[in-house]
Steps between C-alpha positions, in 0.01 A plus 500: 500500500732251683634677806835478666471674833852642540356850511195430711390806696744725325385828334661547156462839318563501129508811281433482123292194584235526211717315241835321440735425782282690748186294422710177494636589849151547631401151398834347620486656845122437524574134426750497778252621760574875500245779544530746212493870451509589134555841344497617137355770281260255322226454771264301275769236450586505876137441581490203261822355654357550845175325422696200354738482801217531754315214321817290567498589865759781499447799719563793270477885520537720186549869445541711191870628525732725302833441678641821350252696720627514856155574661357191332776275635436640854129442475565142368729422797251629742216312337694173504594533864138589595382180333773255618675667798839385370717494189765228444618532141507797264563416125588811314411376158317787324718618209521620150768469224612696198662445163667799337847649447592774743572737214137465394305457812289769655623566860153465634526129425797467730328702766199257479729193523664650822157601645369143466797267534705699755268737691219244489730263700605777736143615555358160587800397705476821703138442609517121554844535677379508858281209464771292330750592761259391772438169326869440411366460159612521138546771250534379139604718194424345164793635306686374190839426356472858380526590866873396515610565137366763257285382215514713179167658396388459867671800665213584719425137588858420599529831697178433693604146583853600605341755730258243639776256579711774667206600710415155613862406567525795733185408679641153553818647657308752713283222649785239525424435870128545488392172334377650180547294187569680168516312168566633153372283213635491141275290280599438135288625210155404616175447304291774641334832411807709611646497150178554325444806717859616462530865411638618166706816445194724508341318794240290317471129562704283261216238471606157400835379641784473248610181678364142476292461806477124486880471557500708817454421872142482605357728758407194704858376509623838618230514773583152623881595522407819689292323752780245559744783536291686755451168691879445497569871572743542214664835436526472128324281248634489143286258306679428183843374385530817288435719798754312717754517223429882459560545878827307480630682195403835640761447776772340284469592141280816476624619155435157352153497651426840344574344156290194579195703608520726203531210253213318670262807505582607152362165367160572664224532240457861393784603730572875511865426534732522200848358464 
């Protein structure tokens, strides 16, 4: 692991760190000299990642964590602080997706999306908040283009990401004069487990992604851009041309954007949308 020491001595907390973007962030920030605190539900995989990172000279603490459970987030924060005595960066990455029409989806699926994507961010931010304020550190929310324009067949996903972005934006304004950095990240479609684990109408995992993974952004690319964004203390990071175009059209041609989004998503393999 070739190190670039721009995060030397910093403590970076990453949720959803056992795979995908979270795991890639662990390696990226570790390469840059950070000390890591990794949380996820898959403790076996966290232990494997920890062993590999430690072998590369990275100081790493891991903890089994379900971000939707407030008490677990509190214990995670206390555990991290007891080990490192500071926290500089919190990356709220843990998340799940869905793929089902609202007319067909069980409402428990939407509750689960909100519990993980929104409340998970709130829970972790709440208990790491005093440490981050003290360090004048960074809070990162891994959101999506779905966080600023609705995606059909992803009602729960879009709603949870809209809520996350509103929450973090408010935190940014409340702490405007306290030195806290808040960044919202919108990757493009990324080759990771999040789509394979996306929930269907009845709450089961969809399994194989309907999209071509080899044509998507890699998790490593996303992690690299996130680290650069934290270093530069950016407020928003939209990673693709399509995302930037969506953000622009949302302001100036929202009806046209609705049609574009529908026409794009209806072409998805096995799309539940119908013309």
